[in-house]
C-alpha positions in Angstrom: 173.1 72.9 73.0 172.2 70.1 75.5 170.6 72.6 77.9 168.5 74.0 75.0 167.3 70.5 74.1 166.4 69.8 77.7 164.5 73.1 78.0 162.7 72.4 74.8 161.7 68.9 75.9 160.4 70.3 79.2 158.7 73.2 77.5 157.0 70.9 75.0 156.2 68.3 77.6 154.3 70.7 79.8 152.2 72.3 77.1 151.3 69.3 74.9 147.8 69.1 76.3 146.8 72.7 75.3 147.7 73.3 71.6 150.8 71.4 70.5 151.3 73.0 67.1 151.3 76.6 68.4 153.4 75.8 71.4 155.8 73.9 69.2 156.2 76.8 66.8 156.8 79.2 69.7 159.4 76.8 71.1 161.1 76.7 67.7 161.2 80.5 67.5 162.6 80.6 71.0 165.3 78.0 70.0 166.3 80.0 67.0 166.7 83.1 69.1 168.8 81.2 71.6 170.9 79.8 68.8 171.5 83.3 67.4 172.4 84.5 70.9 174.7 81.5 71.5 176.7 81.7 68.3 176.4 85.4 67.5 174.7 84.9 64.1 
């Protein structure tokens, strides 16, 4: 979980200048996929 948070922070940090909303949504979807993979949901 800590690694995912770090990755999301870096991911968001790098792409804030372009289009925050879209990037943030993509990040969320990525996080959900990782969560499913992590816990086998």
